[in-house]
C-alpha positions in Angstrom: -34.6 21.0 -81.5 -37.9 19.7 -82.7 -40.8 20.6 -80.3 -41.7 16.9 -80.0 -38.3 16.2 -78.4 -39.1 18.1 -75.3 -42.4 16.2 -74.6 -41.6 13.9 -71.6 -43.8 11.0 -72.9 -42.0 10.9 -76.3 -38.4 11.3 -74.9 -39.0 8.7 -72.2 -40.5 6.3 -74.7 -37.3 6.7 -76.8 -35.0 6.2 -73.7 -36.9 3.1 -72.7 -36.8 1.5 -76.1 -33.8 -0.8 -75.4 -31.0 1.7 -75.9 -27.4 0.7 -75.0 -26.0 2.3 -71.8 -23.7 4.5 -73.9 -26.6 5.9 -75.8 -28.4 6.8 -72.7 -25.3 8.6 -71.4 -25.0 10.5 -74.7 -28.7 11.5 -74.4 -27.9 13.0 -71.0 -25.5 15.4 -72.7 -28.1 16.8 -75.1 -29.5 19.4 -72.7 -30.4 19.9 -69.1 -34.0 18.5 -69.5 -32.8 15.4 -71.3 -30.1 15.0 -68.7 -32.6 14.6 -66.0 -34.7 12.1 -67.9 -31.7 10.1 -69.1 -30.1 9.8 -65.7 -33.4 8.6 -64.3 -33.5 5.9 -66.9 -29.9 5.1 -66.3 -30.5 4.3 -62.6 -33.7 2.4 -63.2 -33.0 0.4 -66.3 -29.4 -0.8 -66.1 -27.2 -2.9 -63.8 -25.2 -0.4 -61.8 -21.7 -1.2 -60.5 -21.4 -0.5 -56.8 -18.5 2.0 -57.3 -20.9 4.2 -59.3 -23.4 3.9 -56.5 -21.0 4.6 -53.7 -19.5 7.7 -55.5 -23.0 9.3 -55.3 -22.6 9.2 -51.5 -19.0 10.4 -51.2 -15.7 10.4 -53.1 -14.0 7.0 -53.2 -10.3 6.2 -53.4 -8.5 3.0 -54.3 -6.3 1.5 -51.7 -4.0 -1.6 -51.7 -5.4 -5.1 -52.1 -8.1 -4.0 -54.6 -10.2 -2.3 -52.0 -12.0 1.1 -52.0 -12.6 3.6 -49.2 -14.4 6.9 -48.6 -12.1 9.9 -48.6 -14.1 11.5 -45.7 -17.0 11.2 -43.4 -20.6 11.0 -44.5 -22.6 14.2 -43.9 -26.3 14.1 -43.3 -27.1 16.0 -46.5 -24.9 13.5 -48.4 -26.8 10.6 -47.0 -30.2 12.0 -47.8 -29.2 12.6 -51.4 -27.8 9.1 -51.6 -31.0 7.6 -50.2 -33.1 9.5 -52.7 -30.8 8.3 -55.6 -30.9 4.7 -54.3 -34.7 4.6 -54.5 -34.3 4.6 -58.3 -31.9 1.7 -58.5 -33.4 -1.7 -59.2 -30.2 -3.7 -60.1 -26.7 -3.6 -58.7 -23.5 -5.5 -59.7 -21.3 -6.1 -56.7 -17.9 -6.2 -58.4 -15.3 -4.8 -55.9 -14.3 -4.7 -52.3 -15.2 -1.9 -49.9 -13.1 -1.5 -46.7 -14.9 -3.0 -43.6 -15.3 0.5 -42.1 -17.7 1.5 -44.9 -20.2 -1.1 -43.5 -20.1 0.6 -40.1 -20.5 4.0 -41.7 -23.5 2.8 -43.6 -25.2 1.5 -40.5 -24.3 4.6 -38.5 -25.6 7.0 -41.3 -28.8 5.0 -41.6 -29.5 5.3 -37.9 -28.4 8.9 -37.4 -29.2 10.6 -40.8 -32.5 8.8 -41.4 -33.7 6.5 -44.1 -32.6 3.1 -45.3 -31.1 2.9 -48.9 -32.2 0.7 -51.8 -35.9 0.2 -51.0 -36.6 -0.8 -54.6 -33.5 -2.9 -55.3 -34.7 -6.1 -56.9 -31.7 -7.8 -58.5 -28.3 -8.4 -57.1 -25.4 -9.7 -59.2 -22.5 -10.9 -57.2 -19.0 -11.6 -58.5 -17.4 -13.4 -55.5 -13.9 -13.4 -56.9 -13.9 -9.6 -57.0 -15.7 -8.8 -53.7 -16.2 -10.1 -50.2 -19.1 -10.9 -47.9 -19.0 -7.6 -45.9 -19.4 -5.6 -49.1 -22.2 -7.8 -50.4 -24.1 -7.6 -47.1 -24.6 -3.8 -47.6 -26.8 -4.5 -50.6 -28.7 -7.6 -49.4 -31.8 -5.6 -48.6 -35.2 -7.3 -48.1 -36.6 -6.0 -51.4 -34.1 -8.2 -53.4 -35.9 -11.0 -55.2 -33.3 -12.1 -57.7 -29.6 -13.0 -57.1 -27.0 -14.1 -59.6 -23.6 -15.4 -58.6 -20.8 -15.8 -61.1 -17.2 -16.9 -60.4 -14.5 -17.5 -63.0 -11.6 -19.5 -61.5 -11.3 -23.0 -60.0 -11.3 -22.1 -56.3 -14.2 -19.7 -56.7 -16.6 -22.2 -55.1 -14.9 -21.6 -51.7 -15.4 -17.9 -52.1 -19.0 -18.2 -53.0 -19.5 -20.6 -50.1 -18.1 -17.9 -47.9 -20.5 -15.4 -49.2 -23.4 -17.8 -48.7 -22.3 -18.6 -45.2 -21.9 -15.0 -43.9 -24.4 -13.1 -46.1 -27.7 -12.5 -44.2 -29.7 -14.1 -47.0 -32.2 -15.2 -44.3 -33.8 -11.8 -44.6 -34.3 -12.2 -48.3 -37.4 -13.6 -49.9 -35.6 -14.8 -53.1 -37.7 -15.8 -56.0 -34.9 -16.4 -58.6 -31.4 -17.6 -58.1 -28.8 -17.9 -60.9 -25.5 -19.7 -60.1 -22.7 -19.7 -62.7 -19.8 -21.9 -61.4 -18.6 -23.8 -64.4 -15.6 -25.3 -62.5 -17.7 -26.6 -59.6 -19.8 -29.8 -59.2 -20.3 -30.2 -55.5 -21.3 -26.8 -54.4 -24.6 -24.9 -54.4 -25.9 -22.5 -51.8 -28.2 -23.8 -49.1 -31.4 -23.1 -50.9 -33.5 -24.3 -47.9 -33.0 -20.7 -46.7 -35.2 -19.5 -49.5 -38.7 -21.1 -49.2 -40.1 -18.6 -51.8 -37.5 -19.7 -54.5 -39.4 -20.5 -57.7 -36.7 -20.3 -60.4 -33.2 -21.8 -60.2 -30.6 -21.6 -63.0 -27.3 -23.5 -62.5 -24.2 -23.5 -64.7 -21.9 -26.1 -63.1 -19.3 -28.6 -64.2 -21.5 -31.7 -63.6 -24.6 -32.8 -61.9 -23.8 -35.0 -58.9 -26.1 -36.7 -56.4 -25.0 -34.2 -53.7 -26.0 -31.2 -55.8 -29.2 -32.8 -57.0 -30.2 -33.4 -53.4 -29.6 -29.8 -52.6 -31.9 -28.8 -55.5 -34.5 -31.1 -54.0 -34.5 -29.0 -50.8 -36.6 -26.3 -52.6 -40.2 -27.6 -52.5 -41.7 -24.6 -54.3 -39.3 -24.7 -57.3 -41.3 -24.4 -60.5 -38.6 -23.7 -63.1 -35.2 -25.4 -63.2 -32.5 -24.8 -65.8 -29.1 -26.6 -65.7 -26.0 -26.4 -68.0 -23.2 -28.9 -67.5 -19.6 -28.5 -68.7 -18.5 -32.1 -68.3 -19.7 -34.8 -70.6 -17.9 -37.8 -69.0 -19.9 -41.0 -68.4 -19.9 -42.0 -64.7 -20.8 -45.2 -63.0 -24.5 -45.1 -62.2 -23.7 -46.8 -58.9 -23.2 -43.4 -57.2 -26.9 -42.6 -57.8 -28.1 -45.8 -56.0 -30.6 -44.9 -53.3 -31.0 -41.3 -54.5 -34.6 -40.0 -54.7 -35.3 -36.3 -55.1 -38.8 -34.9 -54.9 -39.7 -31.8 -56.9 -43.4 -31.6 -56.3 -44.0 -28.1 -57.7 -41.7 -28.3 -60.8 -43.4 -27.5 -64.1 -40.4 -26.9 -66.4 -37.0 -28.6 -66.5 -34.4 -27.5 -68.9 -31.0 -29.1 -69.6 -28.8 -26.9 -71.8 -27.0 -30.1 -72.8 -27.6 -33.8 -72.4 -25.2 -35.9 -70.4 -25.3 -39.2 -68.5 -25.6 -37.2 -65.3 -28.7 -35.4 -66.5 -30.3 -38.6 -67.4 -29.5 -40.1 -64.0 -30.8 -37.0 -62.2 -34.2 -37.4 -64.0 -34.5 -41.1 -63.4 -33.8 -40.6 -59.7 -36.5 -37.9 -59.2 -40.1 -37.8 -58.4 -41.8 -34.9 -60.3 -45.4 -34.5 -59.4 -46.7 -32.7 -62.4 -43.9 -31.7 -64.8 -45.2 -30.1 -67.9 -42.1 -29.4 -70.0 -38.8 -31.2 -70.3 -36.5 -29.3 -72.6 -33.1 -30.4 -74.0 -30.9 -27.8 -75.8 -28.9 -30.3 -77.8 -25.9 -29.9 -80.2 -26.9 -33.1 -81.9 -29.9 -35.3 -82.7 -32.3 -37.0 -80.3 -30.9 -39.3 -77.7 -32.0 -43.0 -77.4 -32.4 -42.3 -73.6 -35.4 -40.0 -74.3 -37.8 -43.0 -74.4 -36.5 -44.2 -71.0 -36.8 -40.8 -69.5 -40.4 -40.2 -70.8 -41.4 -43.7 -69.6 -40.2 -42.8 -66.1 -42.0 -39.4 -66.1 -45.2 -40.8 -67.6 -46.0 -42.3 -64.2 -45.9 -39.1 -62.2 -46.2 -36.5 -64.9 -48.6 -37.7 -67.6 -48.8 -34.2 -69.1 -45.1 -33.9 -69.7 -44.1 -32.6 -73.1 -40.6 -33.1 -74.5 -39.0 -30.2 -76.3 -35.8 -30.4 -78.2 -33.8 -27.3 -79.2 -31.0 -28.2 -81.6 -28.0 -25.9 -81.9 -25.4 -26.0 -84.6 -21.8 -25.9 -83.3 
């Protein structure tokens, strides 16, 4: 091996250069020194499935109904090793169900064995159709600033609503929330719980007055991005009387342009919007002049950006 490849600064620079997960794992097999560095990068730089996290603590076995359980009790030495490893983790994917007793074991171990896990966890990705609220709550630690929820079948909105209802998000100071529910139009989490929320990304079936009002409950929102699945034209009558205030919003992005997105803008008061962006699969819309005329009153600095995509 070349002498340069045992210099920590050089090897870590390589490992942090955007390698794929499999490449980092292969690097861990080169030698003992590289293994230590590569595993460090693996924990810090990649989204870690919770099964991989839990298996650091104790052996896990699969049981019926798609759930996982510990094979034994948690010893003090195991918990301390687990907490030390958890300090390296910054992003977790909650993609399975853990039996309810695991939550009790976590809380018991934290009190008796010393140390709370995941002090540096910043990003939580939740797949509600694969997990449950008790599992998610284990990882909803105060350090989390970004949450992404993605569900992939029609009744997933009910599952995500359950997570939102029971999950102790009140202890989180969320700054970024990404919701991917392409089959839902009438559900978003109660974002009034997150006064620090600055960035919201939504992938929903269609913007409706109800969802637009929910978005308006976040007074500190500065960046909002919305992708709609539906392109049907609805009667504007359902928007009568709707007025949503977004005083801090600086950038508004619509990943496609629909009648609903136009209605949402025209029924909003945006104090100082700077960028309105449409990612369009076609040419400019005639409604842009109407939209800009509406925004010119409250947001004289607004700039319209069009990003055209070829289908």
